[in-house]
N, C-alpha and C positions, 0 to 999 in steps of 0.2 A: 363572176359566178363560178367559173372553173377553178379559180384560185381559192375561193372559199371551200370548195369541195376538197381540194388537195390539203388545205389546212385542217379541215375536219377529219380527213383520213389520217393525217399525221397525228393529230391529237388522239384519235381513237386508238391508233397503234401504240402510242405512248401509254395511254391508260391501260390497254391490254397488257403491255409489257410490264408495267409497274405492278399490275394486279398479279401477273404470273410470278414475277420476282418476289413480291410480298408473300405469295402463297408458298413458294418453295424455300425461301430463306428461313433460317431457324428463328424462332421467337424467344428462345430461352438461351441465356448465356451463362456458362459456368467456368470458374477458374479456381484452381487450388495449387498452392505451392507449400513446400515444407522445408524445415531446417532443424538440425540437431544442435542443442545448446548444452554445454558442460556447466551446469549450475543446478542448484536445488529447485525443485518444482515450485515451491512457495515463492521464491524470488522471481522466477519466470512469470508466474501467474500474476503477480502484482504489476508487472510491466505490460501485461495484456489487458487487465481489468480496469485499472485507473487511468482516466483520460490524461491526468497530469503527467503520468509516466509514459503512456503510449505515444503521446505527442512528441516525446523526446526522440523517437525513432521513426515516426510516421514519414513516409516519403513525400506526402503531400504538404506537410507543414513547411517544407523547404521551398515550395513554389512561390510563396509570398512571405517575406520576412516581416511585413507590416500587416499581416492578416489580423482581422478583428475576431476574437474568439470569446466564448463564455460557456460556463457549465451551469446547467439548470438542474438543481437537485443535489443530492449527496454523492460525491464522486465514488464510483464503484458499486452503487446500489442499482438494482433493477428499476427501470423507469427514468433514470437520470439521462440527460441528453447533452451532447456537446454541439454547439452551434459555431459555424464559421462563415466569414464573408471576406473574400479577398479579391485579387486581381482576376483578369480573364482566365488565367490558367487554373487558379484555385477555385473560382466560382463561389457559390453560396449554397448552404444546406445545413443539415443536422444529422447526428448519429446518436441513436438511442440504444441503451442496454436493454435487451429483451429478456435474456436469461443469463445466469451466472452460476454454473455448477462447477464441481471440482475438476472435471475433464473437458468442459465445453462452455464457451462464452459466445452468445449470439447477439448481433446488433441488427438494427434496421436503419438504413441510410436513406434519407430523403434529399434528393438533389433539387435545388430551386433554380440555380443559374450555373452554366449557360443554357441548360435545358431542364425540364421537369421530368423526374424519373425516380424510381425507388429501387432499392437492392437489399438483399439479405446477405450478411457476412457472418463469418464464424471463426473462432479459434478452437482447434482441438489440441488438447495438451495431454501427451502420453509419456509417462515415466518409463524409461528403459532399464534393463538389468544392469547395464554398464554404469548407471548413474547419470546418463544423459537424459535430456528431455527433448522429445520431438514435438515441434509446434507446426500444425498445419493451418494455413490461413486460406479460407475459402470465400468465394463471391458468387452469388446467384442473382440473376436479374431477368425479368420479363421484358422483352422488346416488342412494343406494340407495332402492328402493321400500320402504315408502310415504312415506319422508321427502321424496322428490322432489315430493310434492304441494305443499309449501311454495312451490315455484317458480311455481305458478299464482296465488298470492295475494301473493307478495313478490318483487319484482324484484331478485334477488341480483346479477345482472350489473350493474345500474345502481348498486347500493349499493357493490359492490367497485370498480366503475369510478370512482366519485367519490373513493374513498380513493386509488386509483392516481393519479388526476389531481393530488390534493393532494400525494402523495408525490413525483411527478415534478417538480412545480413547485418543491418544496423542494430536490430534487436539483439542478435547474437553477440555482437561486439560490446554493446552497452551492458548487457546482463553479465557476461563473463568478466567484464572489467569491474562491475559492482561486486561480484563474488570475490574477486582477488583483493579488492580494497577492504572488504569486510574481513577477509582472512588475515590481512596484514594488520588491521586494527585490533583483531582479537589477540594476535600474538604479541601485541605491544603491552598487554596487561598480564601480570602474573596471577594466575588463578591457583589457589591452593585449597585442599580439602582439610577442614578443621573440625574438631569436636567442640561444639559450642557449649560451654558450661551452663548449667541451669541458672537462669536469671529471671527475676520478677520485674515486670514493667508496670508502672501505673499509666493507664492509657485513656485517651478519649477518641472514640472511633466514629467515623461518619463517611458519607459518600459526598465527594467534593468535586466541583468542576476544576479542570486543570488550572484555569485562570485564577482560582481562589485559593490555591494550595499554600502559597506563601503567607497569606493572611491567616489561614487556618492554623498553620504551625506557629506563627507569631503569637496569636491569642492563646492557644491551648498549651503550648510548651511552657510559657511563662506562668500560667495558672497552675500547672502541675508542679513545677519547681517550687512555687510559693506554698502550695499545700503540703508538700513533703518537708519543706524547711520549717514550716510553722508547727508541725506535729513532733512532739518530743520523742515519740517511739519510732519514727522513720528517719532514714538517712539516704540521701542521693548517693547512688553507687556507680555512676558513670555519666556518659555524655548524652545530650539530647538526641533522640532517635525518631525514626519514622518506620512504622510497620505497614507494609502494603499487602492487601488481600486480593485486590482486583485492579487491573489497569485496562480501561476501556477506551481505546483510541477512536473507535467508531462514534461514541457519544461524548468524547473529550472529557471524561471524568474518571475518578478513581475512588475505590473504597480503601481507606487508610486510617491509621491511628497515630496521633501525636503520642510519643512514649518517652518515659524517663525511667531508667533502671533504679531500683531502690532495695534497701533491706529494712526489716521491721522487727522490733523486739516483741510485738504483740499484735493481735488481730485488730484491724482498724476499719471503720466504716468510711469509705471514700466518696459517698454520695453518688454523683453521676459518673464518676470515673471507675474504670474496670481494671482489675489486675490480670495481666497476661503473663504466662510463663513460657519462655522459649528455651529449648535445649536440643541437642542432637547433632548429627553430622550436617555440615553445610559447606558450600563452595564460597570462598571469600576472595574479594579483590580489595586491596588497599588503594583507593583512588585519590590522587592529588590533583586538584584543579577546581575551576569554577563549577558551580552546581549545574549550569546550563549544559555542560557536556557530560553529565552523569549518564545520560542515555547510551553513550558509546561503551561504557563499562558494562552496563546491563546487556547490551547486544552481544558483547564478548562472552558473557556467561551463558546467555541463551544459545549461542553457537556451540559452546563447549558441552552443554547439556544435550543438544541435538546430536552432535558428532559422537558422543560417548553413550548415547541412549540411556541417560540417567533420569529416573523419575523424580520430578520436582514437586514439593508440596505447594500449597497456595500462599505460602508465607515468605515474604522478603523483608529483610531488615536493613535499614541504613543508619549507621552511627555517625553523627556529625561531630567528629573529634575536635576540630578546630573552631573556635568562636570567631566568626568574620568580623565582629566588632573590635576584636583584639589584634587581628592580623589582616592588614590591608592587602598583602600580596596573595592573590588568589591561587598562585601556583603552589602555595604552602598549605592550602586548605586540605585536610585529610578527612575523607569519608570512607568508612569501612562498609562494604556491601556484603551481605550474607544471603545466599539462596539455600534454604533448608531442603534437604533431600529426604524423600519418603523412605521410611525404613521398611 
């Protein structure tokens, strides 16, 4: 009986101590770390917003190289979530994009294993006068009693803070390297300013999925060439071309026109086809190579426009000078790219 009383007293003391500790221990945990990155804000933002990019520098992705992951929704959009399941260190859970503004991105993290919990995280992105970007990574979580007692014996803020510091340093290294690679790529192309002489194009314009662009060009360029060749008052005056009015990577589609330059001795009714006239100052790159890498040349011009603060119109022209059916060597394929500048 005496032993039971002693055990009862001990249990009561333990309960009281736990209750006191749970009462005095903090129930809210906050952590924030920052880093300065020498890169354009737009580039930094992409590596914070998109899971495909943020996973490249996340310190927790390194905990399990065999981790199972998936993205539900459109990467970068509010409501999209990243799910992971890994070893004991990595655990299991999901991260959801709650908001995505120009200067602030917010996430909600739901931990499932090794314990159930939730946390709010955020990225603050601030552009500085020196051209650097400061990124602040924050973490806020409620610790329910009595689990909050762990905070008295284990410094969660310091542990998470160290992971944040590692992650931000990896982010800085990755983004600054991407900036350098983009600069080197841009300088590998010769960009010149030209006065594009007034040229008439017979065009067929539509909004097309990226996957259907090759089919669109094959069908419509051939039809336009045939129409111009069959009309005695018109003559083809150059290479097959594409005119781009909108490039929508979010929806993977573009508004464009299959176009062929021509001259005419009289006014002609071209039925469903439209005559478009292009002229004026433009930036030009003479690109040699496979069409699959045309994007690199476009990126070089975009960077040139940004660095020189040049106003661009919504019209981009590609001239396909070389006929692939006549030249098997892709390194000899010449495509002239023109970005028309607003006057």
